[in-house]
N, C-alpha and C positions, 0 to 999 in steps of 0.2 A: 529610406528606412534600411537599419542595418538588416541580415540574411544572414544564415549556414548551410553548407550543405547537409543534406537530406541522408546522407550513407549510401545502403547499398541503392537506395531508392530513388527516385527522382524527384525532385521537387526542392523550395525554399523556405527555410524555416520565416518567421512572420519576427517581428521584432517590435514591441510596443513600451512606448517612451523610455528605453533603451533598459526596458526590464524582458526578458522571453520566456516563455515555459518551457520550448519546445526541445521535443529532442527527434532525434533520426530515428523514421516510421522503418522497418524493414525486419524480420523475423526470419526461423529460420523455417524449414519445409512443413507441408501442410501437417499440422497432428492427429495423433490417431485418436480416435472414441476413447473417453475415459471410463474404466470400468462400475458397474452402479450399487455397489457395495458402501457400507458403511462400519468403522471402526465402534466399538461402543465404546462410553469410556468406563475407564477404571481404576484403582488405587495405583500411584503412581509413587514415584520415591518423592523427599522433599526437593524443594528448587534451591538450588545452586544460589552463591553470589554472581554479579554480571560478569564475574572476571573469570569465572569456572571458566575450565575447559575441557574436554575429556579427553585424557591421555594417549598418543600414538601409539604405545607401549599396548593398549589392551587386546587382550584376545579376539582374532575376529567374528569368532561367535557375538561377541559383546559389542563389536563395532556392524553389524551385519543384522541384527535380530532388529522386529520390529519394534520400536521402542515405544511406552506404557501413553495412552494420552492422558492429562490432568486427571487427580484428585477427585474424589466426589468429596461435597461436603454436608451433610443430613442424608446423602443419598441422593444429592445434587451436583453433576458436574460442575469444576471451577475453573477457572482461568489459569494459566500454568504456570503459576507463583502463589495460589492460592486466594479465598474469596469470590464473588461472583460479582462485584462493582468493578469496574474500568476508571471507570470519569467521574466525581474527582480520585485522587490515592495513586494513580499512575501516570507516568510521565512514558511515551511512549517514545526510543530510540530507532532509528529502522537504517537500514542502509536498502537499498530501492535497485533494481535493476532487470534485467531479463537474463534467465540461463544461458553461460557460456560464451555471452553477446558481452564483452567490455565496454565497450561502445554506450550500450545502454544505461549503462551508472554500476557504482561501484560492486553489488551484490553479484555481477558476472562475472567479473573476476579473477574466479578461480570456483572449485565446487563447495557449496553451502557448508561445510566441517571444515574447508581451509579460510572462509573467509571467516568465519564465527569469532578467534580472538580479538580481531580486528574491530568488530562489531560488540561484543564484551566490552573492553576499552573503552571506546569513545560514549558507550552507552552508559558505562562508572559517572563518566565527567557529569553527567544532569539530574544525578540521585542529590533532594533535598532533605531536609530535618521532615520535612510534610509530605514530599513524594515519593517513593519507589518507582523504579525505573523498571521499563519490561522491553529487553532488546526482541525488534522485530525484525522479520525477512518481508521485504515489499516487493514478490514476485509475479513482474507483467505476464498474467495469463492468458491474454489475446493481445497481442502486438499490433500496430496498423502500418500498413502499408501503401508502399507510394505507388503500387499496380493491384487489379483488380481483385487478383487472384482468382483460382476455380473456378468460384462461386459468386465472382463480383462483388466478395464484401469489405476489401480493402483494408483487411487484416487475417493475422493468423494465429490459432487457436494451439497451445502451448499445451501438449499430449499428457493423460494424465499420472503417466509413472513420473513425468518433471517433477511435477507439483506434488506428487508423493515422495520423495528421494527429498526436498525442502520440508514437508511434513515432518518427514523422520527425523532429519534434525533440528529444526525446533523441537523436535520432542525430548532429543539425547539433551538441550540444555536446559529446557523450560521454557521455551521463547514462545515470539508471537507468527503465526504466517498471515499475512493480508496480499490476499489476492487483486492485484489491479487488472482492471478492464481500460485498454482502447481500441473501442470499438468499430474503427470507421466507420461504414457501412452498412452496420449495422445496429444493435441497439442496446441501451443497456440491461434491460431485464430481461433480453433473452438473451444476452452472455452471463449474465447471474445467475439465471436459472442453469445454465448448465453448469456451474460450478457448488450444486447443492449437495453433492455426495461428499463434499469437502467443508463447505460453508455450515455442513450439521454438528462442526465438531466444534467443544467450548476454546480451541485452540487458535481459530482459521477466522480471519474477519474479510471484509470488502472495501474494495477501493473503486472510483471511479474517475476517470478522468475526461472531461468536456472536451476538451484542447482537441481531441483525437475523433469525439462524434460529429460527422462531416451528414450535411444535408446530401439533397440530388447534388450530383455534378459539381462537389468538392472532392478534392485528392486530400489525403492526412499529408503535412509539412507543406502545399502549398496556401493553405488559412489556417487559422485558428475557429479550431469548429465551438459547438455550443450544444444544447439539453435544456429543454424546460423544466422547469419545479413539477408540473406535470409528470415527468419521467423520472425524476430524480423521488418525487413518492409513492409512485409506482415500484419502484425498488426500494426504498423505506418500508412501505408497508408490509410488501410479497418475507420482506427478512428481519421487519419486525414479528410477523406471524411465525416464521419457522423458527425464529427465535424461543417464543412461548411453544411451540409446538415440541422439542424438542427440551423444554426445561434449561435451556443452554444458560451462561451467565451473559450480560451485558455483555453485547456485541457491539465494533467498530464500523461504523460506518466513516469511512475519506472519504473528501469530492476537493479536486484540483482543483483550482481558481488561481487564476490573475492576473483576468479581469473583468471588469461591470459585466461585459455580456457573454462570459462563458456559462452562465445561470441567469436564461431569462425570468422574470416573472417571481424574484428570488422570496420576495416578500408572499407567496403563498407556499413555501413549503415548509411542512408536519414536521414537527419535533416528533420521534417517535419512543413510548414508554421505556422500550426495550432496546432500545440502541444508546451508544455516545456517537452522535454526529456531528465531524470534526469536518471545517474547511480548510485545506493545505495550505498557506500562501508558495507555489511552488513557480516563481517565475527567478529566473537567475539576472545578474548584471549590480548597479553599485550598492552604496550600502542605503543614500537616500531613497533611491526608487524603490527597494527589496521592502525598508522600511514605511513606506506610503503605502504601498497594496499589503501589507501588512495588517497595518491600521485602518484601509477601506474593510476587511473583513473582519476585523475586532469590532465595527460598528455595528454591527449583528449580533446581541449579546445571547440569542438562539442556542449559539451554539459553538463546540468547542476551538480550537483555532491549531494551525500548526503551520511551521515554518519547514521549507527544504532548504540544503544548504547545498550547492551543486560546486563540487572538490576542483574544478578544474574552471567553470566560465563565471561564478560569482569575484568579485574587484574586492580583493582585504574582505573575506571570509570571516564571520561573526564567532566567537572562540566563547563554548560552550561558558565561561562567567556573563558575557555579554548576552549571550541568548536568554539565559534566566534573570537577567535584569530586566528584560523587557515588559512592559504592562500591556495587559495582562499577559503572563510569559505561557511560553506554547507547550499544548500539550501531547503535540506529537513533534518529534526534530527529524528531517530525516536528511539524510546524506545520499546526492548521487554521483 
């Protein structure tokens, strides 16, 4: 089996059928605890087009002020560019990564506002007459490590100030923030609840990555992790209830997957009324292998579909017209 180095942490990533979804584990220093307040939604300015950017010459006060959350519709908070239903109707186009760490994805190639023009231009290519695009930052909020760390969790939690910085940026651009979890030896419900302060917001969504969910004795990067349907159901039930409690618009729950075994007992997964649940094919490799895995996920028609495109690892990366021609076309397109 082919493999690759695990970055700053020891370990060898696993390749499956010439298709791997592995990202190098390792992250910043231990995170400070996030503050426990939440910003209430209030009226914001009208959404710009996908290609609109904030001018570099804007006054310093404009650049540093806390941006408004999305507007309200009949007293209820809306999605960043209006409405309360995410799927169908929108296609999310995301840049994935960790703050300040280009090796983990294109989102980390610069500060969030610096990355924005590239994301906006990429997203604009995926709009159609029936489906608008919603640019998205997918920020890794818990980064799997190849070493135990102070609490033995094999993961580093990103500090609240960093998440706030990305949330401020998406609000300047009327975009979405998708918080990704690589739990290591923790679990998804524990890590999701840590993010509640942000998930109460109408423009913040959740992604979970079973590749980095380790069982006892597992080291991230040395094996592919798994998650049970029961644990996914626990996360989705909690997120669905949170969405109802705060009267939020439909919220995205994205699950990364590139092998059958990454989600056990998948038939037992429960769709949720207030969530847009999407399974995202995030393996890299040749076109035939990627298409085979995409079709594997498409066979379960209960959930939406996503496709991750790897800018460096994919062989003959799919171009936007080719992605849009897939049947079914993905609801989420990510770049790493």
